[in-house]
PALOTI-79343 format. One record per residue: residue in three letters; residue number from 0; z, x, y of N, C-alpha, C in turn. Coordinates in steps of 0.02 Angstrom, whole numbers. Layout:
<rs>
   rest    nr     n_c3     n_c1     n_c2    ca_c3    ca_c1    ca_c2     c_c3     c_c1     c_c2
    ALA   NUM        Z        X        Y        Z        X        Y        Z        X        Y
...
</rs>
This chain:
<rs>
   rest    nr     n_c3     n_c1     n_c2    ca_c3    ca_c1    ca_c2     c_c3     c_c1     c_c2
    MET     0     9381     3520     6468     9386     3468     6418     9436     3416     6442
    THR     1     9419     3353     6433     9463     3297     6449     9499     3277     6386
    ARG     2     9565     3267     6389     9605     3252     6329     9635     3182     6334
    GLY     3     9646     3151     6275     9676     3085     6270     9626     3036     6241
    ILE     4     9650     2976     6226     9604     2925     6202     9563     2900     6261
    LEU     5     9499     2912     6258     9455     2895     6313     9419     2829     6304
    GLY     6     9421     2802     6244     9389     2738     6232     9367     2731     6160
    ALA     7     9333     2678     6147     9308     2664     6079     9233     2674     6078
    GLY     8     9208     2698     6022     9137     2707     6013     9118     2687     5942
    ARG     9     9057     2704     5923     9032     2688     5857     8986     2743     5834
    LEU    10     8996     2766     5772     8949     2813     5742     8900     2774     5701
    VAL    11     8837     2784     5712     8786     2748     5674     8795     2764     5600
    GLY    12     8803     2713     5560     8812     2721     5488     8883     2735     5466
    ALA    13     8929     2744     5513     8998     2761     5493     9050     2715     5524
    GLY    14     9031     2673     5569     9078     2625     5596     9113     2646     5660
    PRO    15     9165     2607     5678     9200     2619     5742     9241     2683     5741
    VAL    16     9247     2713     5800     9287     2774     5809     9323     2771     5876
    LEU    17     9376     2810     5882     9408     2821     5946     9385     2887     5974
    VAL    18     9365     2887     6037     9343     2948     6071     9407     2981     6098
    MET    19     9424     3040     6072     9487     3073     6089     9478     3126     6143
    ASN    20     9432     3172     6135     9420     3227     6181     9345     3234     6192
    VAL    21     9326     3255     6252     9255     3261     6268     9243     3326     6306
    SER    22     9188     3358     6291     9162     3413     6333     9088     3402     6340
    ARG    23     9055     3444     6376     8982     3438     6384     8945     3452     6318
    HIS    24     8978     3487     6272     8945     3509     6211     8965     3470     6149
    GLY    25     9017     3429     6154     9038     3392     6095     9096     3344     6108
    VAL    26     9121     3316     6054     9172     3264     6060     9217     3267     5998
    ALA    27     9280     3250     6007     9327     3242     5951     9339     3168     5943
    LEU    28     9336     3145     5880     9342     3074     5864     9394     3063     5810
    ARG    29     9417     3001     5805     9458     2978     5749     9429     2913     5724
    GLY    30     9428     2905     5658     9401     2844     5629     9422     2837     5556
    LEU    31     9403     2781     5526     9422     2766     5458     9369     2788     5407
    HIS    32     9314     2816     5430     9261     2839     5385     9259     2915     5384
    ARG    33     9252     2942     5325     9249     3015     5318     9181     3040     5341
    GLY    34     9182     3088     5385     9120     3120     5408     9108     3183     5369
    LEU    35     9048     3193     5347     9030     3253     5309     9002     3306     5356
    PRO    36     9033     3365     5359     9007     3419     5402     8934     3433     5387
    GLY    37     8896     3443     5440     8824     3455     5435     8782     3392     5441
    ARG    38     8812     3334     5435     8775     3271     5438     8755     3255     5510
    ALA    39     8692     3235     5520     8668     3213     5585     8691     3142     5597
    VAL    40     8717     3128     5657     8741     3061     5675     8721     3045     5746
    ALA    41     8733     2984     5766     8724     2963     5835     8788     2927     5857
    LEU    42     8814     2946     5914     8873     2914     5942     8852     2864     5995
    HIS    43     8873     2802     5987     8864     2751     6039     8932     2743     6073
    TRP    44     8933     2751     6139     8996     2746     6176     8983     2703     6238
    THR    45     9019     2649     6244     9013     2603     6300     9079     2598     6337
    THR    46     9078     2609     6401     9136     2596     6444     9111     2562     6507
    GLY    47     9141     2505     6521     9118     2468     6579     9045     2451     6574
    ASP    48     9006     2469     6624     8934     2455     6625     8892     2512     6596
    ASP    49     8925     2567     6577     8888     2625     6552     8884     2624     6476
    HIS    50     8825     2641     6451     8814     2646     6379     8778     2712     6364
    LEU    51     8807     2751     6319     8776     2814     6300     8759     2813     6226
    ARG    52     8704     2843     6208     8687     2856     6138     8671     2929     6134
    LEU    53     8713     2966     6097     8707     3038     6094     8694     3062     6023
    ALA    54     8642     3101     6013     8628     3131     5948     8675     3191     5939
    ALA    55     8703     3197     5879     8751     3251     5866     8751     3267     5792
    ARG    56     8791     3317     5774     8803     3332     5703     8878     3344     5695
    ILE    57     8903     3325     5637     8974     3334     5623     8985     3407     5605
    VAL    58     9032     3439     5640     9046     3510     5628     9113     3519     5592
    ARG    59     9158     3469     5595     9220     3473     5557     9246     3403     5544
    SER    60     9284     3396     5490     9313     3332     5472     9376     3346     5431
    ARG    61     9430     3310     5446     9492     3320     5409     9531     3254     5407
    VAL    62     9578     3249     5361     9622     3191     5358     9671     3198     5416
    ALA    63     9675     3147     5458     9721     3148     5516     9785     3111     5501
    ALA    64     9781     3057     5461     9841     3017     5446     9828     2974     5385
    LEU    65     9881     2960     5349     9879     2912     5294     9911     2848     5319
    ARG    66     9876     2792     5313     9898     2729     5343     9917     2677     5290
    GLY    67     9942     2697     5233     9962     2650     5181     9904     2607     5159
    GLU    68     9913     2542     5160     9860     2495     5139     9800     2496     5186
    ALA    69     9810     2519     5248     9755     2522     5296     9706     2579     5279
    GLY    70     9728     2627     5239     9684     2681     5217     9696     2746     5252
    VAL    71     9646     2788     5251     9650     2856     5278     9615     2858     5345
    GLU    72     9646     2892     5393     9614     2903     5459     9590     2975     5461
    TYR    73     9529     2985     5484     9498     3051     5487     9488     3073     5559
    ALA    74     9495     3137     5570     9479     3168     5635     9414     3207     5625
    MET    75     9368     3199     5671     9303     3232     5666     9285     3268     5731
    GLY    76     9250     3322     5724     9222     3357     5782     9146     3352     5779
    LEU    77     9116     3331     5832     9043     3326     5836     9017     3374     5889
    GLU    78     8960     3404     5875     8925     3445     5923     8861     3408     5943
    PHE    79     8852     3398     6008     8792     3363     6031     8729     3406     6019
    THR    80     8674     3373     6004     8610     3407     5995     8591     3444     6058
    GLU    81     8603     3413     6116     8592     3444     6181     8654     3431     6224
    PRO    82     8676     3481     6264     8734     3469     6307     8722     3408     6352
    SER    83     8775     3371     6364     8768     3309     6402     8814     3309     6463
    GLY    84     8784     3316     6522     8822     3309     6584     8843     3237     6595
    ARG    85     8804     3191     6570     8819     3119     6581     8883     3099     6545
    VAL    86     8894     3122     6484     8955     3105     6448     9015     3135     6483
    TRP    87     9007     3194     6511     9062     3227     6548     9079     3186     6611
    GLU    88     9029     3163     6647     9041     3122     6706     9076     3057     6688
    LEU    89     9055     3025     6634     9085     2963     6612     9158     2974     6592
    ALA    90     9172     3028     6556     9240     3042     6534     9287     3057     6592
    THR    91     9264     3096     6640     9307     3114     6695     9317     3056     6743
    ARG    92     9268     3013     6748     9275     2954     6792     9323     2903     6761
    ASN    93     9320     2895     6695     9362     2844     6662     9426     2873     6632
    GLY    94     9433     2938     6628     9491     2968     6596     9531     3006     6644
</rs>
């Protein structure tokens, strides 16, 4: 697993997220939208010339921080529908 902020992405229907940790089977994210466990989502992640769209489902969601007027920040864990070697290559090359 690669750790640290690896870049910015977007969850379809939920808005922008920070990609925190990546493995071949899933990803840890932070964002301002609450993710509901069990919900199917798609992660769009672009770094440099590479663009990935990965089908996944939310397996966990929790409050990560309270940001005053900026609102609540959530941490989410996503499990990919299919393991992705490509996301692992992208994360290790850029992280």
